[in-house]
N, C-alpha and C positions, 0 to 999 in steps of 0.2 A: 619420439615426436618432437618436431622442431618448435622452438619457442617462436611467438609472434614477432614479426618484423620490428615492432615497437622496441624490443629489447636489443635487437641486432643493429639498429641504425643510429642509436644514440637516445638520449633522453627526450621524450616527448614533452615534458614539463618545460623544457626551455623555450618552447615555441608558443606557449601561452603568454598573452599580454595581460596587463593590469585590467584591461576591460573584461576579460574572461573571469578574473579573480573577483571583481566587483559583481558581476552577474551571478556567479556562484554563491557568493556571500548573501546578497540580497534575496535570492529565491530561497536559499537554505533558511534564513531567519524568518522569512514570510511563512514558509511551511511550519517552522517551529511555533509561530504565534497562532496559526490556524489550529495546529494540534493542541496547543495548550488551552485554547478556548473550548475544544471538545472534551478534553481530559478532565477539566475542572468538574463538569456535571458528574461524571462517574466517581469522582473522588468524594463527593458529599452525598451519595446515595444513602449511606447509613443514617446520616443526620436527617435527610429529608423523609425517609420512610418512618423514622421514629416520630417526628413532628407531625405526621399525617395520621397516626394511629392513637388509640385512647391512652390515657395516662398509665394504665396497667403495664403498657409496654414502653413508656416514655418517662425518663428521669431527667431530661434535658431542659425542660420548661417547668417553672414553678407556678401552677395553676391549680385552683380548686377542682376536685373531681367532676362536679356537676358542670362547671363551664367547659372543661376540656372535652369530656364525654358528649357534650351536646354539640360541640363544633368541630369535632374531628371528621376528616375526610373519609377515612375507611375503618371498618370495624376491626381489622386485624393487620398484622404485620404482612401476612401472605397476600391479602388484597392490594396492599400498597405496593408490594414487589411486582405483582401482575401489572399493575398500572405503570411502574417504572419501566418495564419491559415494553409495554405499549408505546410510551413516550420515545424509547429508543428506536422502535420500529418506525414510527411516523418520522422521526428525525432522519433516519436512514433512507426512507423511501423519498423524501424530499432531497436528500443528498444525491441519491441516484439520478433523479430527474435533473437536478442541477448539473451533474457531470456530463449526462448526455447533451445537454443544452450548451453547457460552457464549451464542450469539445467542438461542437459545430460553430459556435460563435468565435472561438479562439483561432480557428482556421480562416476567418473572414475579417476579423477586426484585429486592431493593434493589441498584442498580448499585454503590454503594460496597462493599457485602459482596463482590460478584462479583469486582471489580477488585482489592481488597484480598486476598482469598483467592488469586487467580491469581498476584499478584506474590510473595506470601510462599511459597506452595507450590512455585512454579517455582524460587525462590531455594534452596529446600532440596535440589533435585535439580540443579543446574548444577555444573559441575566446577570452576569458577574462583572462588576464595575472595573476592577483593576485589569483583567485580561482584555476586556472590551476596549478600554482606553489605550492600552499599549498596542493593540491590534489596529485600531483606527490610526494611530500615529505611524504605525509600520506601512499601512496603505498609503499615506501621503508620501513617505520617503520612496516607496516604489513607484509612484506616479512621477516623480521628479528625478528619480535616480537610475531607473533600470533601462539598459539598452537591450533591444529585441532583435536588432539585425545589424549586419556590418554597414549597411547603407547609412546608418545614423551617425556614423563617425567617418563618412566619406570613403568607405571601401565598397567596391562593387562585389557582387556575389562571386565572380570568378576569382577575384584577388583574395577574397576570404577563403575560398577552397585551396587555392595554391599556397597558402600560408602554413598548411598542415601537411603531414604525410598522408598519401592517398588511403592507405588501409585503416587510418584512424576513423574514417567516416563510413567504412564498409559495414552494413548491417549483417548481424549474424544469422538472420532468417531471410532466405531468398525463395525464388520460385522453385518449381519442380524440376527444372533443367539445370540445376546448378552443377558445375563441374567441380567435383570434390578433389580430384588429384591436383588441379591447377587453378587456385582461385583467380577470378576475374576482377580486376581493379580498374575498370574502364571508367573515364570521366565523361560525363554528358557535356556536349557543347552547349553554348549560351542559347542558341535558338531552340533546342529541344527542351531545356529547362524552362525557357520563358512560356512555352505552350501548355505546360502543365497547370491545371487549375484545381481548385479545391474539389476533393472528391465528395460525392453524396453519401449519405448515411448508409444507404444499401450497398453502394459500391465498397465502402469501408468494411461492412460486415462480411462481404464476399471475398476479402483478401485472404490468402492462405494463413491459417493459424489463428485467425481473430476469434472465430466461434469457439473452437476448443479451449483456448486459453480463457475466454470470457466465461464459459461454464465452469472451468476448473477454478477460476478466480472467484466466482460465486460461492463455491463450496469453501474454498480456503479462507476467504475474507469473512465469511460467517464465523469461522473458528477464531480467527485473529481478532476480529472486532468484539466477539464475545469475552474474550480475555480483556480486551481494552475497556470495555463498559462494566464488566461484572467481577473483575478480579478483586478490587478493594472490598466489594460488598461481600464475595465469598470468603475471603480471609477473615473478616470481621464476623460474619454469620457463622461459619463452620468452625472456627477456632476460638471465637470469643475475644479476639484481639481488638485493641482500641483503634477507632477509625484512623487516627494520625499515623499509628504504627502500620496499619494495613496500607495506607497510601504510600508511605515511604518504601514498604517491602515490594510493592507492586511494580516499582520503577525497574526491578531487575528483569522483568519480562521485556521491557523496552530495550534494556541494554543487551540482552540476548538477541533480540531482533536486529539491532544495529550492527553488532559483530557479525551475525549470520548473514545479512544482506550484503555487507562489504566483502566478506571472505568468500561466499559462494558466488557473488558477482565476478570477483577476481578470477576465481578458478574457471568459470564459464567463459570468460574472455580468453583465458590461456587455452582451453579446449576449443574455443570458437563454437560451442554448442551449449544450449541452455537447459533442454530438457533432461538429459541424464543427470545433471546436477541437482535439478528439482526433484527428480524421482528419488534419488538417494536420500536427500534431506527429508522428504515427505515420508519415506519409509521408516526412517529414524524418528520422525515426528510421532508416529503412532506408538512407538515403544516409549518416548518421552511422556506422552500423555497418559499412558498406563502407569508409568512411575509416579508422575505428578499427582494423579488421582488417589494414590496411597501414600502421600507424604504424611509423615507424623506431625504432631503438634510441636514443631521445633523450627524456629525462625530461620536458623542457619541452614538447615537441610531444605527447608521450603524454598528459601532464596535460590539456593543451588540448582535444585530441580526446576525452578521457575525459570532461571537463566537458560538452562539446557532446552527447555520447552519453547522459549521465546526464539532461541537460535534456530531451531529446526521448523518452527511455524512462521514466526515474524520475518525471518530471512527470506523464504521463498515468496512470502506475501509481498515484500518490499521489491524483490526482483521482478515479479509479474507486473506490479503497477508502475515500475520505472523503466528499467532496462529492456525488458521483454516488450512492453508497449511501444517503446521507442523503435525497437527492431521491427516490430510489425508495421509501424507507420512508415518505415524507410526502406521498404522492400523494392528490389530492382523492378518488379512488375509495374510499379507506379513511377519508375525512373528517379527514385529517391527524393520525391517531391515532399518538402516539408509542410505542404499544404494539407496532407492527410494525417500528419502526426497528432495534432490535437483531437481530431475526430476519432482516430483509432484509440488513443488513450482514454478518451470519454467513454467509449463502447465498453472497453475492457473494465475500467474502473467503475463505471456505472453498473455493469452487470454484477460486479462484486458487491456493490452496495445493495442491490436488490436482494441477493442472497443473504447479505449481512442483516438487512432489514426483517426479513422473514425469521432469520435465527434468534433475534433478540427477544421476540415474543415467545418462541419456542422454548428458549432457555428458561425463561421465568415460568412458563407453563409446566415444563418437565420438572423443574426444581420444586415447584409447589405440589405436584401430583406424585412424584416418584422419588425425588431427592437429588443431591448433587452428583452421586455416583452415576446415575443415569444421564446427567448431563455430559459427563466425560465420555460415556459410551456413545453419545450422539456426536460429539466432537470427532471421535475415532471414525465413526462411519462417514462424516463429511470429509475428512482427510483422505480416506480411502477412495471416495468419489472423486476427488481432485486427481488422484494418480490415474483412475480409469479415464477420465476425460482426455488427459494429455498422453495416454498410452500409445496411440498411433504416432505422435510426434517423437516419443521416446524411442520406439523401435526404429523409426526412420533415421534419427540422428546417431543411434548407437551403430547401425550398419554404416552410415556415413563415416563415422570415425574409424571403424575397422577398415573400409576401403581406402581412407586416406592414409592409414598407418601402413597398409600392405603396398600402396603406391610408393611411399616413402622408402620402405625396405627395399623395393625393387630398384629404385633410383640409386641407393647406395651400393 
């Protein structure tokens, strides 16, 4: 199989300007700040649940038994855990609604305003002073420093397109009539691009691949966010480790997801297909979940298994929410219009958040009624459902790869 043209025509990096670097860094750190503001709550779940229960379960606050037992919020640690799951569910349902709305708004308003307003307004309502203050400052920097279009620096849309290799903008997900043996790198003229307007919510849902990936992401994000919200609590509750140690150890899941998303995204770029890479990773994710559920009470082994699990679960989750959503929003059927990108991304990510929202309460309920092992069985089931939802796309893209390879052999 031939390598993509990006490797044959020279380094693509040389064609990036400092504006691209600034945009990348600003959006990267803005996401980091938003992620940190969410992560803080999951890191202090153990302390919160202890302070909400009677003194028989609490050693962190020096109060007389009569005063503490009279003022506690919940009669037991299990009831407090269920309420924490309910809070996660409420948060993620709100998050899902915000994603759907922000996707539609983002296609119609200046993205710098949308991102800056979101960062600053969310900072005003988070409960942790340090992360909220830094996030608010980041929103101000985004407002004054982020460029969202070539026109803001005096370049027209055509000039910006011509500054890159043509195939660097080609989406990996196209319509049904895609010519597999000879890729089409046609460029739209200015008049046809100008006629494209923001697509409606219904039109975006009808685009090829949007519904299957949305359903798949609902299952996968349920698993990924359950690790995100419950991993420190699980480590402390199941193994008896201190909260600070559990928080530090849980970082290895994120490390695995970062490496997995980067490597799997690179491989899918080389193959020019996403679904087969996702399928293999998700199949291995099932095995990693089985292995991690049986991790011994050893921090080193647990961290290793956690990293592997993050690689095979967090990696595909990051791909669907970023690269695949971008592919879906730049299909040839809508003439590569960027006006659909935010809407499609909002649909996919919002659907994922709905699944994650339902899952958070189910995790706390299953843990309370059946124990942690059944929680992992639930994760395995949801990961398997992810594979089922994208299975038609997997079959289609595998046959596409086979036809492309046969055509390449015949040409040689």
